[in-house]
N, C-alpha and C positions, 0 to 999 in steps of 0.2 A: 137814569141809572144813578145809584147811590154813590157813596163815598168809595166803596170797594167794588172791584169787578165781581160779577155774578159767580164766576168759577171759584173765587176765594170764599164767597159766602157758602157755596155748596160744600166746599172742603171743610169749612168750619162746622157746618151742620153735621157732616159725616163724622167729624171728630167728636162732636158732642154725643152722637149716637154710639160710637165705639166706646167712649168713656162710660156712658150709662150701662152698656152691655158688660163692660169690664167690672163695674161696681156690682151689678146683679150677680155675675159669675163669682166674684169674690165673696159676696154674702152667702151664696149657696154653698160654696166650698167651706166657709167658716161654719155654717150650720151643720154640714155633713161631718166635719171633723170634730165638732164639739158636742154633738147630740147623737144619741142612739135611739132608734125607734124599735120597740120590742114589746113582747107580751109579759104581763106580770106573772111571776111564778105561780104554779098551781097551789091550791090550799086556801083555807078561809082565814088565815092569820091576819090579813090586813082588810078583811071585809068589815063594814060595807063600803068604805071609801075606795078600796081597790079590789073589786071582785076578781076571783081567780080567772086568769086568761084575758083580763081586760088589757087594752093597749096602754103603754106608758111611754112617755118621752123622757129620756134620762140625759141630763147634762153630764157628759163624761168629765172625769177629774172633779175637783171641787176646790172651792176657796175655803173660807172659814165655815166650819160646820156649827150648827146651832141646834139647841133642843127644839124638837118638833119637825126637823127636816126628815123627809122620807128618803131613804137611801137604798141603793142596790149595792150589796156587799158580798164578799166571799169569806165566810168563816173558815172554809177549807178549800183547797184548790179545785175540787170537783163539784163545788156547790155554790150557787148564786141565790141569795135571798133578798127579800124586800122587807124593810122594817123602818120604824120611826125612832129617831134618836131621843132617848128619854133623859140622858145625862151626859155631860162632857167631862173631860179631865178636871180633877179637883173637886167635883161635886159628889155628894153622897146620895145614892138613890135607894128607895125602899118602896115596897107595896104593902099597904096596911089596910086590910078589909076592902081591897079592890081600889084604893085610892093611891095615886102616885105621890110620893113624898120626895122632895129635893131638899137636902140639908135639913131634914126634920119638919119642913113646912109643906102643906098641900101645894101642889104645883100650879094652882090658880088657873090661868088661861091655858095652860098646857095639859089640862085634864081632857085628853082626846081619846082615851081608851074606852072601848065598849064595855058596858057592865057585864058581869058574869050572868050566864043563863040561870033562871030561877032554881033549877035542879042541881046547880053546881056551886061549890063554895067560892067565895070571892078570892081573887088572886092575892097571894102573900109572898113577900120577899124580904128576908133580913137585909138590913142596911149594908150597902156595898159602896166603898169609896172608889171612884173611878180614877185610875192612874193617868197622869199626863200622857198625851199622845194616843189615848184610847177613848172610846165612847161606849155607852151602855145602850143597847137597842132592844126595844120591846115591840111586839106586834100590837096593832090596835085592838084586835079581838083576843083579849087575855084568856078567854075561856077555851080558845082553840088549842089543839095539841101540836100546832106548828112550832118550829124552833125559833128561839131568839136568845138574847143574852142570859136568860134564866137557865137555859140548857148548856150553853158553851162559854159563858163568861163574857168579859169585856172584849170589844172588837178594836184592833189597832186601826188607826185612821188610814194607814196604808192599805188596808183590806177593802176600803170603800171605793167602789168603781165609779159612782156618780150619784147625783141628787136628782130625784124625780121632779120634773117641772110641770108635768101635765099627764092626765089620764083621759082616755077616750074609749 
């Protein structure tokens, strides 16, 4: 027999199992409270990256929002939309000949928007300065008729329900 009685060893092993189960339970609860599993809204505004009706995993709440984040937001109480942050507070956003401009310069690595269909004119938007506490949201598919900040203006950060972390 070792240094400790067998009964104590069994109790210690049971304690380790209970602690592990508690950790797993805590992780599951954290995941359930911080993430929502849902379907993306209908429409082709975010295709091809987020086809209509595809599954999305949304981290509820948000920390610091950045250009390029895909968010679930409520521009009105009865509506939930999916869109990509094109500009944040203090930035000037414009669309010129289908290109995204931030503070007058091409957005570089943030040019994530689908080009207009050959039979449609490229997207245009006069320069808009985004107010602090707001974001400007555009759909990836600029040629679609779905709604984004071009239709209803800047979105208050408080209207953002969460950030999309995965699609399936």
